[in-house]
PyMOL CGO cylinders between C-alpha atoms (Angstrom):
from pymol import cmd
from pymol.cgo import CYLINDER

trace = [
    CYLINDER, 20.83, -3.95, -17.40, 17.20, -2.95, -17.10, 0.3, 1, 1, 1, 1, 1, 1,
    CYLINDER, 17.20, -2.95, -17.10, 13.84, -4.64, -17.27, 0.3, 1, 1, 1, 1, 1, 1,
    CYLINDER, 13.84, -4.64, -17.27, 10.89, -2.65, -18.53, 0.3, 1, 1, 1, 1, 1, 1,
    CYLINDER, 10.89, -2.65, -18.53, 7.71, -3.69, -16.76, 0.3, 1, 1, 1, 1, 1, 1,
    CYLINDER, 7.71, -3.69, -16.76, 4.39, -2.97, -18.44, 0.3, 1, 1, 1, 1, 1, 1,
    CYLINDER, 4.39, -2.97, -18.44, 1.46, -3.25, -16.07, 0.3, 1, 1, 1, 1, 1, 1,
    CYLINDER, 1.46, -3.25, -16.07, -2.19, -2.30, -15.78, 0.3, 1, 1, 1, 1, 1, 1,
    CYLINDER, -2.19, -2.30, -15.78, -2.67, -0.10, -12.69, 0.3, 1, 1, 1, 1, 1, 1,
    CYLINDER, -2.67, -0.10, -12.69, -6.28, -1.34, -12.53, 0.3, 1, 1, 1, 1, 1, 1,
    CYLINDER, -6.28, -1.34, -12.53, -4.85, -4.82, -11.88, 0.3, 1, 1, 1, 1, 1, 1,
    CYLINDER, -4.85, -4.82, -11.88, -1.69, -4.09, -9.86, 0.3, 1, 1, 1, 1, 1, 1,
    CYLINDER, -1.69, -4.09, -9.86, -0.59, -0.79, -8.38, 0.3, 1, 1, 1, 1, 1, 1,
    CYLINDER, -0.59, -0.79, -8.38, 2.87, 0.67, -8.94, 0.3, 1, 1, 1, 1, 1, 1,
    CYLINDER, 2.87, 0.67, -8.94, 3.58, 0.34, -5.21, 0.3, 1, 1, 1, 1, 1, 1,
    CYLINDER, 3.58, 0.34, -5.21, 2.98, -3.42, -5.46, 0.3, 1, 1, 1, 1, 1, 1,
    CYLINDER, 2.98, -3.42, -5.46, 5.35, -3.65, -8.43, 0.3, 1, 1, 1, 1, 1, 1,
    CYLINDER, 5.35, -3.65, -8.43, 7.96, -1.90, -6.29, 0.3, 1, 1, 1, 1, 1, 1,
    CYLINDER, 7.96, -1.90, -6.29, 7.51, -4.47, -3.51, 0.3, 1, 1, 1, 1, 1, 1,
    CYLINDER, 7.51, -4.47, -3.51, 8.68, -7.15, -5.96, 0.3, 1, 1, 1, 1, 1, 1,
    CYLINDER, 8.68, -7.15, -5.96, 11.54, -4.88, -7.06, 0.3, 1, 1, 1, 1, 1, 1,
    CYLINDER, 11.54, -4.88, -7.06, 12.83, -4.59, -3.48, 0.3, 1, 1, 1, 1, 1, 1,
    CYLINDER, 12.83, -4.59, -3.48, 12.61, -8.36, -2.94, 0.3, 1, 1, 1, 1, 1, 1,
    CYLINDER, 12.61, -8.36, -2.94, 14.53, -9.35, -6.06, 0.3, 1, 1, 1, 1, 1, 1,
    CYLINDER, 14.53, -9.35, -6.06, 17.87, -7.61, -5.64, 0.3, 1, 1, 1, 1, 1, 1,
    CYLINDER, 17.87, -7.61, -5.64, 20.20, -5.92, -3.18, 0.3, 1, 1, 1, 1, 1, 1,
    CYLINDER, 20.20, -5.92, -3.18, 19.49, -2.18, -3.30, 0.3, 1, 1, 1, 1, 1, 1,
    CYLINDER, 19.49, -2.18, -3.30, 22.35, -1.42, -0.88, 0.3, 1, 1, 1, 1, 1, 1,
    CYLINDER, 22.35, -1.42, -0.88, 25.30, -2.20, -3.15, 0.3, 1, 1, 1, 1, 1, 1,
    CYLINDER, 25.30, -2.20, -3.15, 26.49, 0.61, -5.38, 0.3, 1, 1, 1, 1, 1, 1,
    CYLINDER, 26.49, 0.61, -5.38, 26.93, -0.45, -9.01, 0.3, 1, 1, 1, 1, 1, 1,
    CYLINDER, 26.93, -0.45, -9.01, 26.90, -4.14, -8.17, 0.3, 1, 1, 1, 1, 1, 1,
    CYLINDER, 26.90, -4.14, -8.17, 24.55, -7.13, -8.06, 0.3, 1, 1, 1, 1, 1, 1,
    CYLINDER, 24.55, -7.13, -8.06, 26.15, -10.33, -6.82, 0.3, 1, 1, 1, 1, 1, 1,
    CYLINDER, 26.15, -10.33, -6.82, 29.39, -10.86, -8.71, 0.3, 1, 1, 1, 1, 1, 1,
    CYLINDER, 29.39, -10.86, -8.71, 28.41, -8.45, -11.49, 0.3, 1, 1, 1, 1, 1, 1,
    CYLINDER, 28.41, -8.45, -11.49, 30.08, -5.05, -11.07, 0.3, 1, 1, 1, 1, 1, 1,
    CYLINDER, 30.08, -5.05, -11.07, 29.69, -1.83, -13.06, 0.3, 1, 1, 1, 1, 1, 1,
    CYLINDER, 29.69, -1.83, -13.06, 27.27, 1.05, -13.46, 0.3, 1, 1, 1, 1, 1, 1,
    CYLINDER, 27.27, 1.05, -13.46, 25.06, -1.15, -15.65, 0.3, 1, 1, 1, 1, 1, 1,
    CYLINDER, 25.06, -1.15, -15.65, 24.35, -3.22, -12.49, 0.3, 1, 1, 1, 1, 1, 1,
    CYLINDER, 24.35, -3.22, -12.49, 23.23, -0.30, -10.32, 0.3, 1, 1, 1, 1, 1, 1,
    CYLINDER, 23.23, -0.30, -10.32, 19.90, -0.38, -8.57, 0.3, 1, 1, 1, 1, 1, 1,
    CYLINDER, 19.90, -0.38, -8.57, 17.50, 2.00, -10.31, 0.3, 1, 1, 1, 1, 1, 1,
    CYLINDER, 17.50, 2.00, -10.31, 13.83, 2.82, -10.64, 0.3, 1, 1, 1, 1, 1, 1,
    CYLINDER, 13.83, 2.82, -10.64, 12.83, 4.68, -13.79, 0.3, 1, 1, 1, 1, 1, 1,
    CYLINDER, 12.83, 4.68, -13.79, 9.55, 6.54, -13.37, 0.3, 1, 1, 1, 1, 1, 1,
    CYLINDER, 9.55, 6.54, -13.37, 7.14, 7.71, -16.08, 0.3, 1, 1, 1, 1, 1, 1,
    CYLINDER, 7.14, 7.71, -16.08, 5.06, 10.27, -14.18, 0.3, 1, 1, 1, 1, 1, 1,
    CYLINDER, 5.06, 10.27, -14.18, 5.25, 12.59, -11.17, 0.3, 1, 1, 1, 1, 1, 1,
    CYLINDER, 5.25, 12.59, -11.17, 2.90, 10.18, -9.39, 0.3, 1, 1, 1, 1, 1, 1,
    CYLINDER, 2.90, 10.18, -9.39, 5.30, 7.26, -9.93, 0.3, 1, 1, 1, 1, 1, 1,
    CYLINDER, 5.30, 7.26, -9.93, 8.18, 9.44, -8.72, 0.3, 1, 1, 1, 1, 1, 1,
    CYLINDER, 8.18, 9.44, -8.72, 6.34, 10.22, -5.48, 0.3, 1, 1, 1, 1, 1, 1,
    CYLINDER, 6.34, 10.22, -5.48, 5.41, 6.56, -4.94, 0.3, 1, 1, 1, 1, 1, 1,
    CYLINDER, 5.41, 6.56, -4.94, 8.98, 5.39, -5.62, 0.3, 1, 1, 1, 1, 1, 1,
    CYLINDER, 8.98, 5.39, -5.62, 10.48, 7.96, -3.23, 0.3, 1, 1, 1, 1, 1, 1,
    CYLINDER, 10.48, 7.96, -3.23, 7.96, 7.07, -0.52, 0.3, 1, 1, 1, 1, 1, 1,
    CYLINDER, 7.96, 7.07, -0.52, 8.63, 3.35, -0.97, 0.3, 1, 1, 1, 1, 1, 1,
    CYLINDER, 8.63, 3.35, -0.97, 12.41, 3.80, -0.81, 0.3, 1, 1, 1, 1, 1, 1,
    CYLINDER, 12.41, 3.80, -0.81, 12.16, 6.02, 2.28, 0.3, 1, 1, 1, 1, 1, 1,
    CYLINDER, 12.16, 6.02, 2.28, 9.87, 3.53, 4.04, 0.3, 1, 1, 1, 1, 1, 1,
    CYLINDER, 9.87, 3.53, 4.04, 12.26, 0.63, 3.39, 0.3, 1, 1, 1, 1, 1, 1,
    CYLINDER, 12.26, 0.63, 3.39, 15.22, 2.68, 4.63, 0.3, 1, 1, 1, 1, 1, 1,
    CYLINDER, 15.22, 2.68, 4.63, 13.38, 3.84, 7.77, 0.3, 1, 1, 1, 1, 1, 1,
    CYLINDER, 13.38, 3.84, 7.77, 12.27, 0.29, 8.62, 0.3, 1, 1, 1, 1, 1, 1,
    CYLINDER, 12.27, 0.29, 8.62, 15.83, -0.97, 8.25, 0.3, 1, 1, 1, 1, 1, 1,
    CYLINDER, 15.83, -0.97, 8.25, 14.69, -3.72, 5.92, 0.3, 1, 1, 1, 1, 1, 1,
    CYLINDER, 14.69, -3.72, 5.92, 18.18, -4.07, 4.43, 0.3, 1, 1, 1, 1, 1, 1,
    CYLINDER, 18.18, -4.07, 4.43, 21.64, -4.42, 5.96, 0.3, 1, 1, 1, 1, 1, 1,
    CYLINDER, 21.64, -4.42, 5.96, 22.66, -0.93, 4.86, 0.3, 1, 1, 1, 1, 1, 1,
    CYLINDER, 22.66, -0.93, 4.86, 21.28, 2.26, 3.35, 0.3, 1, 1, 1, 1, 1, 1,
    CYLINDER, 21.28, 2.26, 3.35, 19.47, 1.97, 0.03, 0.3, 1, 1, 1, 1, 1, 1,
    CYLINDER, 19.47, 1.97, 0.03, 21.48, 3.41, -2.88, 0.3, 1, 1, 1, 1, 1, 1,
    CYLINDER, 21.48, 3.41, -2.88, 18.78, 2.90, -5.52, 0.3, 1, 1, 1, 1, 1, 1,
    CYLINDER, 18.78, 2.90, -5.52, 18.58, 5.75, -8.05, 0.3, 1, 1, 1, 1, 1, 1,
    CYLINDER, 18.58, 5.75, -8.05, 15.16, 7.13, -8.90, 0.3, 1, 1, 1, 1, 1, 1,
    CYLINDER, 15.16, 7.13, -8.90, 15.40, 8.62, -12.37, 0.3, 1, 1, 1, 1, 1, 1,
    CYLINDER, 15.40, 8.62, -12.37, 13.02, 9.82, -15.09, 0.3, 1, 1, 1, 1, 1, 1,
    CYLINDER, 13.02, 9.82, -15.09, 12.56, 7.14, -17.74, 0.3, 1, 1, 1, 1, 1, 1,
    CYLINDER, 12.56, 7.14, -17.74, 14.00, 7.80, -21.17, 0.3, 1, 1, 1, 1, 1, 1,
    CYLINDER, 14.00, 7.80, -21.17, 14.08, 5.69, -24.31, 0.3, 1, 1, 1, 1, 1, 1,
    CYLINDER, 14.08, 5.69, -24.31, 14.20, 1.97, -23.55, 0.3, 1, 1, 1, 1, 1, 1,
    CYLINDER, 14.20, 1.97, -23.55, 16.33, -0.22, -25.80, 0.3, 1, 1, 1, 1, 1, 1,
    CYLINDER, 16.33, -0.22, -25.80, 15.68, -3.96, -25.81, 0.3, 1, 1, 1, 1, 1, 1,
    CYLINDER, 15.68, -3.96, -25.81, 18.69, -6.20, -25.33, 0.3, 1, 1, 1, 1, 1, 1,
    CYLINDER, 18.69, -6.20, -25.33, 20.09, -8.45, -28.02, 0.3, 1, 1, 1, 1, 1, 1,
    CYLINDER, 20.09, -8.45, -28.02, 18.16, -11.61, -28.87, 0.3, 1, 1, 1, 1, 1, 1,
    CYLINDER, 18.16, -11.61, -28.87, 20.50, -13.88, -26.91, 0.3, 1, 1, 1, 1, 1, 1,
    CYLINDER, 20.50, -13.88, -26.91, 19.56, -11.98, -23.73, 0.3, 1, 1, 1, 1, 1, 1,
    CYLINDER, 19.56, -11.98, -23.73, 15.80, -12.33, -24.32, 0.3, 1, 1, 1, 1, 1, 1,
    CYLINDER, 15.80, -12.33, -24.32, 14.04, -15.03, -22.27, 0.3, 1, 1, 1, 1, 1, 1,
    CYLINDER, 14.04, -15.03, -22.27, 17.44, -15.95, -20.86, 0.3, 1, 1, 1, 1, 1, 1,
    CYLINDER, 17.44, -15.95, -20.86, 16.09, -17.96, -17.96, 0.3, 1, 1, 1, 1, 1, 1,
    CYLINDER, 16.09, -17.96, -17.96, 13.56, -19.84, -20.05, 0.3, 1, 1, 1, 1, 1, 1,
    CYLINDER, 13.56, -19.84, -20.05, 16.27, -20.78, -22.54, 0.3, 1, 1, 1, 1, 1, 1,
    CYLINDER, 16.27, -20.78, -22.54, 19.05, -21.52, -20.03, 0.3, 1, 1, 1, 1, 1, 1,
    CYLINDER, 19.05, -21.52, -20.03, 17.44, -23.01, -16.91, 0.3, 1, 1, 1, 1, 1, 1,
    CYLINDER, 17.44, -23.01, -16.91, 20.34, -25.40, -16.38, 0.3, 1, 1, 1, 1, 1, 1,
    CYLINDER, 20.34, -25.40, -16.38, 23.01, -22.70, -16.60, 0.3, 1, 1, 1, 1, 1, 1,
    CYLINDER, 23.01, -22.70, -16.60, 24.92, -22.16, -13.35, 0.3, 1, 1, 1, 1, 1, 1,
    CYLINDER, 24.92, -22.16, -13.35, 23.82, -18.50, -13.15, 0.3, 1, 1, 1, 1, 1, 1,
    CYLINDER, 23.82, -18.50, -13.15, 20.16, -19.51, -13.41, 0.3, 1, 1, 1, 1, 1, 1,
    CYLINDER, 20.16, -19.51, -13.41, 20.50, -22.23, -10.79, 0.3, 1, 1, 1, 1, 1, 1,
    CYLINDER, 20.50, -22.23, -10.79, 22.49, -20.11, -8.34, 0.3, 1, 1, 1, 1, 1, 1,
    CYLINDER, 22.49, -20.11, -8.34, 20.96, -16.64, -8.81, 0.3, 1, 1, 1, 1, 1, 1,
    CYLINDER, 20.96, -16.64, -8.81, 17.58, -16.74, -10.53, 0.3, 1, 1, 1, 1, 1, 1,
    CYLINDER, 17.58, -16.74, -10.53, 16.09, -19.89, -8.97, 0.3, 1, 1, 1, 1, 1, 1,
    CYLINDER, 16.09, -19.89, -8.97, 16.40, -18.58, -5.38, 0.3, 1, 1, 1, 1, 1, 1,
    CYLINDER, 16.40, -18.58, -5.38, 14.71, -15.33, -6.41, 0.3, 1, 1, 1, 1, 1, 1,
    CYLINDER, 14.71, -15.33, -6.41, 11.83, -17.19, -8.03, 0.3, 1, 1, 1, 1, 1, 1,
    CYLINDER, 11.83, -17.19, -8.03, 11.50, -19.35, -4.94, 0.3, 1, 1, 1, 1, 1, 1,
    CYLINDER, 11.50, -19.35, -4.94, 11.38, -16.23, -2.77, 0.3, 1, 1, 1, 1, 1, 1,
    CYLINDER, 11.38, -16.23, -2.77, 8.39, -15.05, -4.81, 0.3, 1, 1, 1, 1, 1, 1,
    CYLINDER, 8.39, -15.05, -4.81, 6.73, -18.48, -4.79, 0.3, 1, 1, 1, 1, 1, 1,
    CYLINDER, 6.73, -18.48, -4.79, 7.27, -18.80, -8.54, 0.3, 1, 1, 1, 1, 1, 1,
    CYLINDER, 7.27, -18.80, -8.54, 9.60, -21.78, -8.55, 0.3, 1, 1, 1, 1, 1, 1,
    CYLINDER, 9.60, -21.78, -8.55, 8.57, -24.81, -10.52, 0.3, 1, 1, 1, 1, 1, 1,
]
cmd.load_cgo(trace, "trace")
């Protein structure tokens, strides 16, 4: 499962986008996020340019060297290919299902961590 982030580098730099990426998931678990297991749950950064590749590699290396996480980072850094949007029932999932157990237990703490909780 992937999120495509569109951003204006004049407003926010790619490195800053990556800082949010590192905060919002566990990049040390191979093919798993929480209770969800499988290659579709792997940690990955998809870059669109050589510059983004260099920034992503530098960011990953810095996090690993600082020991920010409990283990080594297993995040893949891969060239972006065609992005396919998920089915409609996956779109705006949190907005449409705020009371669902998954949203309360998984998404709400992540939003709080970013100061985006309501």
